[in-house]
C-alpha positions, 0 to 999 in steps of 0.5 A: 424476965418475969412471968408477967413480962413473958405474958406481955411478950406473948401478947404484944410480939408473938400475938394471936394466930391470924392464919389458922396454922399452928406455930412452933415457939422454941424456948430455953429451959427458963422456969417462967417458960414452964409455968402453967399460965405460960403454957396456957397462954401459948396454947391459946395462940395455937402454938406448940412449945419446943424446949431446947435441952438444958446446956444446948443453947450454944448448939441450938440457938440461932442467935448464938450460932450465927449473928449475936456476935455481930449484933453486939459488936454493932451495939458496942461500936454505937456505944463507943461513938456515943461516949466519944461525942456525948455531952458531959455534965458540969462534973465531967460525967457522960450524960445518959443517952436518951431512950430514942438514942438507945432505940436508934442504936438497937435498930441500927444494929438489928438492921445490920444483920442481913435477913439471909443470915437470920434465915440461915441461922434457923436452918443451920440449927435445924429449926425451920428446915424442910421436912423431906431432908433436902435442907439437912446440908445446911446444918452447922458443922457442930450440929451436923456432926451429931447427926452422923451417929447412926443408932441401931434402933432409930425409932428409939432415938426419935422418941428420945429426941421428941422427949428432949424437945417437947417435954420439960427438963428436970432441974438437973443440968447438962453441961453440953457436948465437948 
């Protein structure tokens, strides 16, 4: 994705804030998400950015944890069906799918993901849980295990977590938890 495409996404998909409530946009560490123009465009939409720490996408990304596999499997089945029934060129090659065929396949794959799964995916990754802790039991197993660590000085952990989420990373990478 380019900086221009991210700006277009912000404009066309994220859109303006219509209800005067600040929003939270959770982003990975892609360099385009950290440019000053991107930050300014997000701020103009009354939005805070939380950066997923490098190497933690597989733990904190709702799509990766809950529904990406079934979404991609549905797309794959659609593609296999297309290859089976698609018309061939005079040389025997598959004719490329129309833009509408591709859009229909993506729409069908997305429609196959239950809305409840999307909601659970954000709660399971700790992104949209109730602030009073009443939904902490919804955290997925790999993430809830991380929360079992009780530091001696929890205020230090809170500051470190805040720093990880709301400040940008250095160019160094993190290989994740194993």
